[in-house]
C-alpha positions in Angstrom: -8.7 12.9 0.0 -5.2 13.1 1.3 -6.5 13.1 4.8 -8.5 9.9 4.2 -5.5 8.2 2.5 -3.3 9.2 5.5 -5.9 7.7 7.9 -6.1 4.6 5.8 -2.2 4.3 6.0 -2.4 4.4 9.7 -5.2 1.8 9.9 -3.5 -0.3 7.2 -0.4 -0.4 9.4 -1.9 -0.7 12.9 -4.5 -3.3 12.3 -2.4 -5.9 10.5 0.6 -5.4 12.9 -1.7 -5.7 15.9 -2.2 -9.3 14.8 1.3 -10.0 13.6 3.4 -8.6 16.4 1.9 -10.8 19.2 2.4 -13.8 16.9 6.0 -12.7 16.3 6.7 -12.3 20.0 5.3 -15.8 20.7 6.9 -17.6 17.8 9.9 -15.5 16.7 10.6 -15.2 13.0 9.7 -18.8 12.3 9.0 -18.6 8.5 8.2 -22.3 8.1 5.6 -22.1 10.9 4.2 -18.8 9.4 3.8 -20.5 6.0 2.2 -23.6 7.5 -0.3 -21.6 9.5 -1.0 -19.2 6.6 -2.0 -22.2 4.4 -3.4 -24.5 7.1 -7.1 -24.0 6.2 -8.8 -23.3 2.9 -9.9 -19.8 4.1 -6.4 -18.9 5.2 -5.0 -20.0 1.8 -7.8 -18.0 0.1 -6.9 -14.9 2.1 -3.2 -15.2 1.3 -3.8 -15.8 -2.4 -5.9 -12.7 -2.4 -3.2 -10.6 -0.7 -0.5 -11.9 -3.0 -2.5 -11.1 -6.1 -3.4 -7.7 -4.7 0.3 -7.1 -4.0 1.2 -7.8 -7.6 -1.5 -5.4 -8.7 -0.2 -2.7 -6.4 3.3 -3.1 -7.8 1.9 -2.8 -11.4 -0.2 0.2 -10.4 2.6 2.1 -8.7 5.1 1.6 -11.5 2.7 2.3 -14.4 0.7 5.2 -12.8 3.8 6.7 -11.3 5.5 6.7 -14.6 2.4 8.0 -16.5 2.0 10.9 -14.1 5.7 11.7 -13.9 5.8 11.2 -10.1 9.0 11.5 -8.2 9.8 8.3 -6.3 6.5 6.5 -6.6 8.4 3.3 -5.6 8.5 4.6 -2.0 4.9 3.3 -1.7 6.3 -0.2 -2.5 8.2 -0.1 0.8 4.8 -0.3 2.4 4.6 -3.9 1.2 6.8 -4.7 4.1 3.6 -4.3 6.2 1.3 -5.3 3.4 -1.0 -4.1 0.7 -3.1 -2.4 3.4 -0.3 0.2 3.8 1.2 0.2 0.3 -2.0 1.0 -1.6 -3.2 3.9 0.5 0.3 5.2 0.7 0.6 5.3 -3.1 -2.8 6.9 -3.4 -1.7 9.5 -0.9 1.5 10.2 -2.8 -0.4 10.3 -6.1 -2.9 12.8 -4.7 -0.1 15.0 -3.3 1.5 14.9 -6.7 -1.8 15.8 -8.5 -2.5 18.6 -6.0 1.0 20.0 -6.7 0.3 19.9 -10.4 -2.9 21.8 -10.1 -1.2 24.5 -8.0 1.6 25.0 -10.5 -0.4 24.6 -13.7 -0.3 27.8 -15.9 -3.6 29.5 -16.0 -5.1 30.1 -19.4 -7.6 32.8 -20.5 -10.5 30.5 -19.7 -9.3 29.9 -16.1 -9.4 33.6 -15.1 
């Protein structure tokens, strides 16, 4: 699963940025224009509402699941929100899987495991 999550991190970075970077080169960091264009049509507003709610869910997941599992630095995945949910979520899943794999390698073996 770690390989799949890593591939999704790459896709979740490259695909959104392939749309944003050309816009940024053309318009600069014009935040009012970005907000106008993002909410210009009902479908654009729908997409942004979905992304914003998903972002809040990712923050809640990272903080609660990271704490529950005792992960070191789960908040690193939240840095992916700088690109978007498309990076932050697979990055957290990758970090979580790496943590779980590490736990299974270091878990003491009991009599029934031998």
